[in-house]
N, C-alpha and C positions, 0 to 999 in steps of 0.2 A: 366661433364661440359656442354655438349650440351642439356642435359635435363633440367639442371638448367636455361639456356639460354631461352628454350622454355616456361619453367613455367613462367619467368620473363615476357616473351613477351604476354603470354595469359593474365597474370595478368594486364599488362598496358592496354590491349585491353579491358578487363572487367571493369576496372576502367573508361576509356574513354566512354564506353557505358552507364555506370550508371550515370555519370555526364551529359552526353548528354540527358538521359531520364528525368532526374531531371530538366533540363533547359526547356524541352519541356512540363512537366507537368505544370511549372511555367507559361510559355507563350504559351498555345495552339493555334493553328492557328485559326484566326477568320473565322466563317463562312460566306460563300458570302451572301451579302442582297438578300433577296427574290425580284424577279422583281414586280415592282408595276403593278397591274392590270389596264389596261386601259379601262376605261368605254367607252363603244361604245354609240356614240349619232348619232342617225339617221339624215341625212340631212333634214333640214326643207323643206317643200314640197313648190314649187314655185307656189304662188297664181295666178291663172288664172284670166284674167280681166273679170269684170262681164259684161253683155250686155249692161248696161249703160255706162260703161267705154269705150267699144268698139264703142259705138255710139258716145260720146263725141270726139273721136279722128278721127271720120270719117269725110268726106267733109261735110255732110249734118249737123253733130253735130257742127263742127266748125264754119260754116257759121251761124248757128242757134245763137251760142254764140257770133259771131262778130256783128250780128244784136242787140242781147241783149245789148251787151257793147255799141254800137253805139247809141242806144235808149236813153241812159243816157245822150247824149249829145244834143238831139233835144227837141224842144218844143211838148209835146204831145197833140195831136188832134185826133177828131173821124177818120180822113183819115190816120194818121199814125198808128193808133191802127188797122185800117181795113186792110190797106196794110200790115203791119206786120203779121197779122193772115193769111192773103191770101198767102204771101210769104212762111210762115211755111207750109201751106198746099201744096203748089208747091213742097217744099223740100221733103215732106212726100211721094209725088206722083212720083217724078222722081227718088228718091233714093230708093223708097219702104221701107220707115222707119214709125214706129207709130209716129202719130202727138203728142201724150200726152207727151212722154219723150222729143220730140224736143222742145215742149213749155215750159217744165220745165227747159231745158238747156238755152233757150232764157231768161226766167225770172230770172234765178239764176246766169247768167254769170257776172263774175267779174275778167276775166283774162285781162293781159295788150294787148293792141290792137297789138302791135308789135309781141308779141307771137303768137297771133291766127293768124295773116296774115302770118308769116313765115311758120307756119305749113300748112296753106292753100296752100301757094306757092308751098310747096314741094309736096303736093298731085296733084296740078294742074300743075306740071312742063311740059312744051311744050304746055299748053292750055292757050295761051295769051289772046286770044279773051274772054274766059271765066272769066278771071280776072277783064276784062274791063267791063263786063256786071255785075259782082259784085259790082263794084263801082257805076255804073249807077243806080243800084238798091237802094244802099245808097243815092245817090243824090234825088232820087225820095222820100225818107223817109225824108231826111232833107228839102226838099221843100213842105212838106205836110202842112205847115202853111203859104206858100206863099213867104217867105223870107228865106235867108240864114244867120244865125246868125254866129258870131265870132267863139264860140266854135265848132259849126258845120263845119265851114270851116276849123278850124284847124285839126280837127279829119279827115275830108276827104283828107286834104294834107297828114296828116301822112298816112293815109290807101293806099292812092294812090302810095306813096314812098314805104311803106312796101311791097306791092303786086307787085312792079316792074313795074308800068305803065310808058309808054314813056311820056315825057312831053305833046307832041303833042296830045296824046290820052286823057290825063287828061284835057289838057286845052280845047279840043273840048267840053267835057262834062261841065266842068266849065262854059264856055262861052256860050254854048247852053242853059243852065238852067238859066244862069244869064240874058239871053236876052228875057225869056218869060215875057209876061205881064199877071200878075194875077190881074183879075177883084177884086177890093175890096169889102169884103163881110161884112154884118153887124154882123154875127155870125159864128164860125166855128163850132158850136154844131149842132147835128141832134137829132131828137125825137126818132126815131126808128133805133138804131144801127145795128141790125141784118138785116134789109130790106136795110140800107145804105151799109153795107158790101156786101150783094148779089150784089148790083149795081156795086160796086168796084171790085168784082170778074169778072164780065162781061167785064168790061172796062180794066183791068190790062193785062199786058204781062208776060207770064211765061218766064223769062230770064234763068232760070235753064235749060231749054230745049233747047239743041244746035239747033235744028230746027227754033227757034226763034232769033237767034244771028244775023240775018240780019235785025232784026227790032230794033225799039227804042221808047223810051218814047217822044223823041224829034222830032218834036215840039209839035204835036198835042195831043198825048195820055196823057201827063201830064196835059195839059189843060182841056181835057176831064173830067179827074178825079176831077180837080178842080171844075169844073162847077157842079158835083155832090153835092157839099156843098152848092151851090146857090139854088138848088132845089132837096133836097135829096129824095123826093118822087116821082119824075117824072117818075121813071121806074116802079112804082107799078101800 
């Protein structure tokens, strides 16, 4: 009797295993998905600024650009052209920069005045006197034809505000130049521009040099430059 029970038990186990195997064969376990290979992309190298980009963002480059943009607001005369070139030479010497790229920056400048002034102010933080002298140089350019036009005045007002000049200091420049008496001239043209520029070079003030910050184009130096137009060859 016991043997019969064992035989039946074994038969039941075998039958269970048989059907379990059949079910497994019908539904085999799915192989786990192969992990996707991640393609390695090297980080893009950070582009280093070019020498020209560095110059454009320097104090010398930014002021050259400011002069270039401001020159679009003034009447072009031989005096304004000569002064602009002389000012660029001063920038080149004071900041030890090549004159050619500074001249290119001046000629190609088209950035907003506010943007240029804000960047200049950040570089000249704590150097208020320097910013005043920057504006004085622009007044000299504006009065290179003997008068201050409406567009020039508006640009100067904006630049003075953007550079953070006190009203008293800006008004001192504004009233000082407005009070000058420019002798009427028959013509603002010159026959020998290079010779004329040499005379301007001798008469001008290098206000980029801190040693000259105690000097001013007001009242005499501006009128001396104006007199060069009256007799541009007198220095030859």
